[in-house]
C-alpha positions as CSV (number, residue, x, y, z in Angstrom):
1,M,47.4,40.7,14.2
2,E,47.0,39.6,18.1
3,N,44.3,41.4,19.5
4,S,44.0,39.8,23.3
5,F,46.5,40.9,26.1
6,D,46.5,41.0,29.9
7,V,46.8,44.5,29.9
8,A,46.0,47.3,27.1
9,I,47.7,50.7,28.1
10,I,46.2,53.8,26.6
11,G,49.1,56.4,25.8
12,G,52.4,56.1,24.7
13,G,53.8,58.7,26.8
14,I,56.2,58.7,29.7
15,I,53.5,57.2,32.2
16,G,52.0,54.9,30.1
17,S,55.7,53.5,28.8
18,S,56.8,53.1,32.6
19,I,54.1,51.0,33.3
20,A,54.1,48.7,30.4
21,F,57.8,48.4,31.7
22,Q,57.1,47.3,35.0
23,L,54.4,45.3,34.0
24,A,56.3,43.7,31.1
25,K,59.2,42.8,33.7
26,R,56.7,40.9,35.8
27,G,55.5,38.5,33.0
28,R,52.3,40.1,31.8
29,K,51.1,40.6,28.3
30,V,51.0,44.5,27.6
31,V,50.2,46.3,24.7
32,I,50.4,50.2,24.4
33,L,48.2,51.7,22.4
34,E,49.3,55.1,21.2
35,K,47.2,57.5,18.8
36,D,50.5,59.3,17.5
37,R,53.9,58.5,18.1
38,V,55.6,57.0,21.3
39,A,56.5,60.1,23.3
40,C,55.1,63.0,21.1
41,Q,53.4,65.0,23.6
42,A,54.4,66.3,26.8
43,S,56.8,63.9,27.7
44,S,59.3,64.9,24.5
45,A,58.4,68.8,25.4
46,A,59.5,68.6,29.0
47,A,63.0,69.9,30.4
48,G,63.1,66.5,32.1
49,M,63.8,68.2,35.8
50,L,64.0,65.6,38.7
51,A,63.2,68.6,41.3
52,A,61.1,67.1,44.4
53,Q,62.1,69.5,46.8
54,A,62.1,72.7,44.6
55,E,58.9,72.2,43.1
56,L,56.9,70.7,46.3
57,E,57.0,72.7,49.0
58,E,54.7,71.0,51.7
59,D,55.2,67.4,53.1
60,G,52.1,65.0,52.1
61,H,51.9,61.4,50.0
62,L,52.9,63.6,46.6
63,F,55.6,65.0,48.4
64,Q,56.7,61.5,49.6
65,L,56.0,59.4,46.4
66,A,58.4,62.2,44.4
67,L,61.0,61.7,46.8
68,K,60.8,58.0,46.3
69,S,60.7,58.2,42.9
70,Q,63.8,60.6,42.6
71,A,65.7,58.0,44.4
72,M,65.0,55.3,41.7
73,F,66.8,57.2,39.2
74,A,70.5,56.4,39.3
75,S,69.6,52.7,39.4
76,L,67.0,53.2,36.7
77,S,69.3,54.9,34.1
78,T,71.4,51.4,34.2
79,E,68.7,49.5,34.2
80,L,67.3,50.8,31.3
81,V,70.6,51.1,29.1
82,E,70.9,47.3,29.7
83,Y,67.2,46.7,28.5
84,S,66.7,49.4,25.7
85,G,70.2,50.3,24.7
86,I,69.1,54.2,25.5
87,D,71.0,56.4,27.8
88,I,68.6,58.6,29.5
89,E,71.4,61.2,29.8
90,L,71.0,61.3,33.5
91,V,72.8,64.6,34.9
92,N,73.3,65.0,38.8
93,K,74.7,68.5,39.1
94,G,72.3,70.0,41.6
95,M,69.8,72.7,41.4
96,T,69.6,76.3,42.6
97,K,66.4,77.9,43.3
98,I,67.1,81.6,43.3
99,A,65.6,84.5,45.3
100,E,65.3,87.8,43.3
101,T,64.1,89.9,46.2
102,E,64.6,90.1,50.1
103,E,61.0,89.1,50.7
104,I,61.6,85.8,48.2
105,A,64.6,85.1,50.4
106,L,63.1,84.8,53.5
107,D,60.4,82.6,52.3
108,I,62.9,80.3,50.4
109,K,65.2,80.1,53.8
110,K,62.1,78.7,55.4
111,Q,61.8,75.9,52.7
112,V,65.6,75.4,53.6
113,I,64.9,74.7,57.0
114,F,62.0,72.4,56.0
115,Q,63.8,70.4,53.1
116,R,66.6,69.7,55.3
117,K,64.6,67.2,57.2
118,W,65.0,65.1,53.7
119,D,68.1,66.0,53.0
120,P,70.8,67.7,55.1
121,M,72.9,68.9,52.3
122,I,70.4,71.2,51.3
123,T,71.8,74.8,52.0
124,W,71.1,78.5,51.7
125,L,73.5,80.6,49.4
126,D,73.9,84.3,50.2
127,A,74.2,86.8,47.5
128,K,78.1,86.1,47.5
129,E,78.0,82.5,47.9
130,I,75.5,81.8,45.2
131,R,77.7,83.9,42.9
132,V,80.7,81.4,43.6
133,L,78.6,78.4,42.1
134,E,77.0,80.6,39.5
135,P,79.2,83.7,38.4
136,S,76.6,84.2,35.4
137,L,73.8,85.2,37.8
138,S,72.5,88.7,37.7
139,Q,73.5,91.3,40.3
140,S,69.9,91.2,41.3
141,V,69.7,87.9,42.7
142,A,69.8,88.0,46.3
143,G,70.6,84.3,47.1
144,G,69.3,81.0,46.6
145,M,68.6,77.3,48.1
146,Y,71.1,75.1,46.7
147,L,70.2,71.0,46.5
148,P,73.0,69.1,45.3
149,N,71.2,66.0,44.7
150,D,68.7,67.2,42.2
151,G,69.2,66.5,38.9
152,H,67.7,66.0,35.0
153,V,67.5,63.8,32.5
154,Q,66.7,63.9,28.6
155,P,62.9,63.3,29.1
156,A,62.1,61.9,25.3
157,K,64.9,59.7,25.7
158,L,63.6,58.3,29.1
159,T,60.1,57.8,27.4
160,Q,61.7,55.8,24.6
161,A,64.0,53.6,27.1
162,F,60.9,52.7,28.8
163,A,59.1,51.6,25.7
164,K,62.1,49.6,24.2
165,A,62.7,48.0,27.6
166,A,59.2,47.1,27.8
167,E,59.4,45.6,24.2
168,Y,62.7,43.7,25.7
169,F,60.2,41.7,28.0
170,G,57.6,41.3,25.6
171,A,55.6,44.2,25.8
172,V,53.9,45.3,22.3
173,I,53.5,48.9,20.9
174,R,50.5,49.9,18.3
175,E,51.2,53.5,17.2
176,Q,48.7,55.4,15.1
177,T,46.3,53.5,16.8
178,E,43.5,55.8,18.8
179,V,41.1,54.4,21.6
180,L,37.7,55.7,20.7
181,S,35.7,53.6,23.3
182,F,36.1,50.9,26.3
183,I,34.1,47.8,26.3
184,F,32.2,46.8,29.5
185,E,30.3,43.6,30.5
186,N,29.1,42.9,34.2
187,G,31.0,45.5,35.6
188,Q,34.1,44.7,34.1
189,V,36.5,46.1,31.3
190,K,36.6,43.8,28.6
191,G,38.9,45.7,25.9
192,V,38.6,49.0,24.2
193,N,37.5,49.5,20.5
194,T,40.4,51.1,18.4
195,T,40.8,52.7,15.0
196,N,42.7,49.6,14.1
197,G,40.1,47.1,15.4
198,V,39.1,45.5,18.7
199,I,41.5,44.6,21.7
200,H,40.5,42.3,24.4
201,S,41.9,43.0,28.2
202,E,40.5,42.5,31.5
203,Q,42.5,45.2,32.4
204,V,42.9,48.8,30.7
205,V,45.4,51.6,31.9
206,V,44.6,54.8,30.8
207,A,47.5,56.8,30.7
208,S,46.4,59.6,28.1
209,G,47.6,62.7,29.7
210,A,45.8,65.8,29.0
211,W,43.3,63.7,26.7
212,S,42.6,61.1,29.7
213,A,39.6,63.1,31.1
214,K,37.6,63.2,27.6
215,L,38.0,59.6,27.1
216,L,37.0,58.5,31.0
217,R,33.9,60.6,30.4
218,E,32.1,57.6,28.7
219,S,32.6,55.6,32.1
220,G,31.0,58.1,34.1
221,L,33.8,59.2,35.7
222,D,35.2,63.2,35.5
223,I,38.5,62.8,36.6
224,H,38.8,66.7,36.4
225,V,42.3,66.6,34.5
226,Y,42.7,69.8,32.2
227,P,45.7,70.5,29.8
228,V,48.2,73.4,30.3
229,K,50.3,74.4,27.4
230,G,54.1,75.1,28.1
231,E,56.3,77.1,25.7
232,C,60.2,76.2,25.5
233,F,63.1,77.3,23.8
234,S,67.4,76.5,23.9
235,V,70.2,78.3,23.3
236,R,73.6,77.0,23.1
237,A,76.8,79.0,24.7
238,E,80.4,79.0,23.4
239,K,81.2,78.7,27.2
240,Q,79.3,77.1,30.0
241,L,77.1,79.9,31.6
242,I,75.7,77.8,34.3
243,N,76.6,75.0,36.3
244,T,73.2,73.8,38.2
245,T,69.7,73.9,37.2
246,I,68.3,77.7,37.8
247,F,64.7,77.5,38.9
248,S,62.8,80.4,39.6
249,D,59.2,80.9,41.2
250,K,58.5,83.2,38.6
251,R,57.6,80.4,36.2
252,C,61.1,80.3,34.6
253,Y,64.1,77.7,34.7
254,L,67.3,77.5,32.8
255,V,68.4,73.5,32.6
256,P,72.0,73.1,31.4
257,K,72.1,69.5,29.2
258,R,74.7,67.3,28.6
259,N,74.9,68.2,24.9
260,G,75.6,72.2,25.6
261,E,72.0,73.3,25.2
262,I,70.4,75.4,27.9
263,Y,66.7,74.5,28.1
264,I,64.5,77.7,29.1
265,G,60.8,77.4,30.0
266,A,57.9,77.8,30.6
267,T,55.0,79.5,29.6
268,M,51.7,78.3,31.5
269,I,48.6,78.6,29.3
270,E,45.7,76.9,31.0
271,H,43.1,75.0,29.2
272,S,45.0,75.2,25.8
273,L,45.3,72.2,23.4
274,D,46.6,74.6,20.9
275,N,50.5,73.6,20.6
276,K,51.9,76.2,18.2
277,V,54.7,78.4,19.7
278,T,53.9,82.4,20.0
279,P,56.2,85.2,19.8
280,E,54.4,86.5,22.9
281,G,55.5,83.1,25.0
282,I,58.7,83.0,23.8
283,A,59.5,86.9,24.0
284,T,58.4,86.5,27.8
285,L,60.6,83.7,28.5
286,I,63.6,85.3,26.8
287,E,63.0,88.5,29.2
288,R,62.6,86.3,32.1
289,A,65.9,84.1,31.3
290,T,68.0,87.3,30.6
291,Q,67.2,88.9,33.6
292,L,68.2,86.2,35.8
293,V,71.0,85.2,33.4
294,P,72.3,88.2,31.4
295,Q,74.8,86.4,28.9
296,I,71.7,84.2,27.6
297,K,71.5,87.4,25.1
298,E,74.7,86.4,23.4
299,A,73.9,82.8,23.0
300,A,73.5,80.8,20.2
301,W,69.8,80.4,19.2
302,E,68.5,76.5,19.2
303,R,65.2,75.9,18.8
304,V,61.6,76.3,20.4
305,W,58.8,73.7,21.0
306,S,55.7,73.4,23.2
307,G,53.8,71.0,25.2
308,I,50.3,70.2,26.6
309,R,51.0,69.2,30.1
310,P,47.9,67.7,32.2
311,Q,47.2,69.5,35.3
312,T,44.2,68.4,37.9
313,A,42.0,70.5,40.2
314,D,44.0,70.0,43.3
315,G,47.7,69.4,41.7
316,T,47.8,65.8,42.2
317,P,47.6,62.9,39.7
318,Y,44.9,60.4,39.6
319,I,46.1,57.0,40.4
320,G,44.0,54.1,40.9
321,E,41.1,51.9,39.8
322,H,38.0,52.9,38.8
323,P,35.3,53.1,41.4
324,N,32.3,51.7,39.3
325,W,34.6,49.2,36.8
326,K,36.9,46.5,37.3
327,G,40.2,46.2,35.7
328,L,40.0,49.8,34.7
329,F,42.6,51.8,36.2
330,V,43.9,55.5,35.4
331,A,47.2,57.2,35.9
332,A,47.0,60.5,34.6
333,G,47.3,64.0,35.8
334,H,51.2,64.5,37.0
335,F,51.4,68.1,35.4
336,R,55.1,69.2,35.7
337,N,56.2,66.3,37.7
338,G,55.4,63.7,34.8
339,I,59.0,62.8,34.1
340,L,60.2,63.0,37.9
341,L,57.1,60.8,39.3
342,S,57.2,58.1,36.4
343,P,59.2,55.5,38.0
344,I,57.5,55.3,40.9
345,T,54.1,55.5,39.2
346,G,54.8,52.6,37.0
347,V,56.0,50.7,40.0
348,V,52.6,51.5,42.0
349,V,50.4,51.0,39.0
350,A,52.1,47.5,38.1
351,D,51.4,46.4,42.2
352,L,48.0,47.4,41.8
353,L,47.2,45.5,38.5
354,T,49.3,42.3,39.9
355,G,47.3,42.3,42.9
356,K,50.0,43.6,45.7
357,I,48.6,44.8,48.7
358,L,49.3,48.4,49.1
359,D,49.1,51.0,51.8
360,Q,45.6,52.2,51.1
361,N,46.3,55.4,53.2
362,E,49.3,56.7,51.0
363,L,47.1,55.8,47.8
364,S,44.1,58.0,49.3
365,A,45.5,61.1,47.9
366,F,45.4,59.9,44.3
367,R,42.0,58.4,44.5
368,L,39.8,58.9,41.3
369,D,36.8,59.7,43.0
370,R,37.9,62.3,45.4
371,H,36.0,64.7,43.7
372,K,32.7,64.7,41.8
373,E,32.5,60.5,41.2
374,T,30.2,60.6,38.3
375,V,29.2,62.5,35.2
376,S,25.2,63.3,34.8
């Protein structure tokens, strides 16, 4: 079995698979090392929203990166079908960020003014206008911000498409292969020890989501990534209930998928790696969803699931090279924006590993050592 590669990527989720695709496409010899199966954790549990301007409300490096990534999906969808044969089910029917009180409405109206700098098609809809777009909304909704260019994908299919496209260009995927430790020599990473033997590689990328921090402690770096459990459920209605993704600041969203399902999520339980689905969590979501769209009560129940998302202390992912070990890179902590940021993260990390000169000012917000640099 081959055990020598240009790049070893730890983690077969959305971020690791995107990076593998970009590197393999550039001719690098890549292996993905996944302790379970590709797309088995947060990458398959997400709703797949591409909500750059609904979730991020302040300008900055993360916001600009999200806008760039969002703009990549139309061409990426076509490219991935060509190389993987998988349709990522990109839907561009917009998003409505709703206000349930006049106080929230005032805040969202300010967001409309801010967001129109980047998308002049974003508009404020008052109570009457929003029900023209979404007739099923509760009478309690006071209005909302309509983002016509926001969309969503099927996240598991996107992850699998990245992975299959990477294989098309020669990448190797090793599932059921857990990385146990790094191999270091003279300030340089030389590979990793796994449950299936040694992998030799002078470039290693840690992209293992909420599990990244534990692995990186061995290298003397604390990247402050912690798990946030989210629970979701889905229903299927006899007729179309919603036309756009419905997004509420009260941590509830409804995403109408192409297959007729409506994904509803998500709870947030910090510092939990317990992926069981609880009656309490689902009951909370049902209550919130039916307050927004009462007819959800009459829809057919489909399924429940959960995922473990990787959050960081400042809400910004870590992307860059280890400050002490040459060749060791990290791309982790994307939290609720992993699907949205996956295309641009793949490109940026591939650029870093292939020596492309990047704007260091733009990357400074994502530096690995922006918090405590070492672990005592």
